[in-house]
Structures are given as C-alpha cells and as structure tokens.
VOPAGU-2260 file (C-alpha; in pm, 1 decimal, decimal comma):
REM VOPAGU-2260
SITE   aa  ch    i         X         Y         Z
SITE  UNK   A    0    -425,1   -2225,4    7020,2
SITE  UNK   A    1    -463,7   -2262,9    6646,3
SITE  UNK   A    2    -222,5   -2117,8    6393,5
SITE  UNK   A    3    -456,4   -1900,4    6187,5
SITE  UNK   A    4    -189,6   -1792,1    5940,0
SITE  UNK   A    5     -72,1   -2149,2    5873,7
SITE  UNK   A    6    -428,6   -2271,7    5823,0
SITE  UNK   A    7    -501,7   -1978,9    5590,4
SITE  UNK   A    8    -192,5   -2061,1    5382,3
SITE  UNK   A    9    -291,1   -2427,9    5361,1
SITE  UNK   A   10    -645,6   -2338,6    5255,9
SITE  UNK   A   11    -512,8   -2083,2    5006,8
SITE  UNK   A   12    -451,2   -2370,0    4766,8
SITE  UNK   A   13    -777,2   -2431,7    4576,1
SITE  UNK   A   14    -725,2   -2808,7    4561,0
SITE  UNK   A   15    -670,5   -2837,9    4937,1
SITE  UNK   A   16    -972,9   -2616,3    4998,4
SITE  UNK   A   17   -1187,7   -2844,9    4780,1
SITE  UNK   A   18   -1044,4   -3156,3    4945,3
SITE  UNK   A   19   -1131,2   -3022,1    5290,2
SITE  UNK   A   20   -1483,6   -2936,2    5172,8
SITE  UNK   A   21   -1525,2   -3289,4    5040,0
SITE  UNK   A   22   -1402,0   -3442,6    5365,4
SITE  UNK   A   23   -1626,7   -3222,8    5579,4
SITE  UNK   A   24   -1935,5   -3258,3    5358,7
SITE  UNK   A   25   -1910,2   -3630,2    5288,1
SITE  UNK   A   26   -1741,9   -3783,4    5592,2
SITE  UNK   A   27   -2075,8   -3872,1    5747,7
SITE  UNK   A   28   -2257,7   -3994,6    5438,6
SITE  UNK   A   29   -1969,1   -4144,9    5243,8
SITE  UNK   A   30   -1922,0   -4151,9    4869,9
SITE  UNK   A   31   -2100,4   -4406,5    4651,9
SITE  UNK   A   32   -1888,8   -4699,3    4542,7
SITE  UNK   A   33   -1632,8   -4685,9    4823,4
SITE  UNK   A   34   -1608,8   -4854,6    5158,6
SITE  UNK   A   35   -1629,0   -4598,0    5432,1
SITE  UNK   A   36   -1500,4   -4715,4    5771,4
SITE  UNK   A   37   -1644,3   -4495,5    6044,1
SITE  UNK   A   38   -1722,3   -4210,6    5805,3
SITE  UNK   A   39   -1372,6   -4149,1    5669,5
SITE  UNK   A   40   -1279,6   -4065,4    5313,7
SITE  UNK   A   41   -1015,5   -4284,1    5150,7
SITE  UNK   A   42    -721,6   -4139,4    4961,8
SITE  UNK   A   43    -836,6   -4356,1    4668,4
SITE  UNK   A   44   -1158,9   -4151,4    4658,2
SITE  UNK   A   45    -957,8   -3830,9    4649,0
SITE  UNK   A   46    -741,7   -3969,1    4367,2
SITE  UNK   A   47   -1052,2   -4048,7    4161,1
SITE  UNK   A   48   -1242,3   -3729,2    4241,1
SITE  UNK   A   49    -954,3   -3491,8    4171,2
SITE  UNK   A   50    -788,0   -3703,8    3900,1
SITE  UNK   A   51    -453,5   -3698,9    4081,7
SITE  UNK   A   52    -184,0   -3958,4    4133,1
SITE  UNK   A   53    -132,8   -4096,3    4483,1
SITE  UNK   A   54     182,7   -3894,6    4553,0
SITE  UNK   A   55       3,1   -3567,4    4473,5
SITE  UNK   A   56    -288,8   -3657,9    4701,0
SITE  UNK   A   57     -40,2   -3748,4    4974,7
SITE  UNK   A   58     130,3   -3410,4    4939,4
SITE  UNK   A   59    -195,9   -3219,6    4980,4
SITE  UNK   A   60    -312,7   -3442,3    5265,4
SITE  UNK   A   61      17,7   -3396,6    5449,2
SITE  UNK   A   62     -41,3   -3021,2    5444,4
SITE  UNK   A   63    -398,4   -3058,8    5575,5
SITE  UNK   A   64    -288,7   -3302,4    5847,8
SITE  UNK   A   65       0,8   -3079,5    5958,7
SITE  UNK   A   66    -240,3   -2785,3    5983,7
SITE  UNK   A   67    -453,6   -3013,3    6206,2
SITE  UNK   A   68    -757,3   -2967,5    5981,0
SITE  UNK   A   69    -793,8   -3340,7    5918,6
SITE  UNK   A   70    -700,9   -3659,9    6098,9
SITE  UNK   A   71    -546,1   -3955,0    5918,4
SITE  UNK   A   72    -619,8   -4319,6    6001,2
SITE  UNK   A   73    -431,3   -4594,2    5812,8
SITE  UNK   A   74    -632,3   -4904,6    5723,4
SITE  UNK   A   75    -454,8   -5168,8    5519,0
SITE  UNK   A   76    -296,6   -5011,2    5213,1
SITE  UNK   A   77    -521,7   -4703,3    5231,0
SITE  UNK   A   78    -547,1   -4401,3    5454,6
SITE  UNK   A   79    -878,6   -4257,9    5564,5
SITE  UNK   A   80    -930,2   -3893,7    5650,1
SITE  UNK   A   81   -1169,0   -3733,1    5895,1
SITE  UNK   A   82   -1239,9   -3364,6    5955,1
SITE  UNK   A   83   -1104,3   -3214,0    6275,7
SITE  UNK   A   84   -1421,0   -3017,1    6340,3
SITE  UNK   A   85   -1292,7   -2862,7    6662,7
SITE  UNK   A   86   -1000,0   -2698,3    6483,1
SITE  UNK   A   87   -1213,9   -2594,4    6185,5
SITE  UNK   A   88   -1469,0   -2430,9    6415,9
SITE  UNK   A   89   -1193,3   -2262,4    6620,2
SITE  UNK   A   90   -1040,2   -2127,7    6298,2
SITE  UNK   A   91   -1373,1   -1979,8    6190,1
SITE  UNK   A   92   -1428,4   -1827,3    6536,0
SITE  UNK   A   93   -1077,7   -1678,1    6529,6
SITE  UNK   A   94   -1138,0   -1519,3    6189,0
SITE  UNK   A   95   -1468,1   -1375,6    6310,3
SITE  UNK   A   96   -1295,2   -1234,1    6616,7
SITE  UNK   A   97    -997,2   -1096,8    6424,2
SITE  UNK   A   98   -1215,4    -926,6    6166,4
SITE  UNK   A   99   -1486,8    -826,7    6416,3
SITE  UNK   A  100   -1760,2   -1004,7    6223,1
C-alpha cells in the first residue's frame, strides 16, 4: 500500500516535482553529454540542470527515495536514479479512486 499523503507532501515541493519529471521523462533516452548506465540519471546531471550543490540534490533525492518514487543505484562516486513506475502508477490510480475521477 502506498502512502498517498507522504507522496503528495514530497511532490508538493516544486523542485522535487521537476526532478521526478526529469527522471521519468529522460530515464530511457538519457541526457546529452552524460553517461547513462541502464537508463539512470546521475546526480551530477541534476546538479547541472537545477544549478544546485551536491548536498541540496542529495536532500531532495533522499525525500524522493524515501517516498519510494525513485530508486537509487550507486556507481563509483555518483548515484544514478530510476523512476519507480509501479509506485507512481499506483499513486495516480489512488488519487483517481479517492477523487472519483
């Protein structure tokens, strides 16, 4: 069972919402100029895209990982992030059910 309220709070932050969109939309195709093991997005890409220092990216990613919206895979000095599509789809279904859409 997903925690709809927790996920909603996590996605209530505009930066985290944009980060999740980037991960979902670009995980398959990658982002030009970066290595992309198995479709993941590197925290270095997030730092560049959102003009944030590493500790700030880590803070936002910790929230997304704890909400189970993304999965984190360490590779060398970087971490790569992948969308947890099952949880994202379940969250959307739950909202549709709760709001009778």
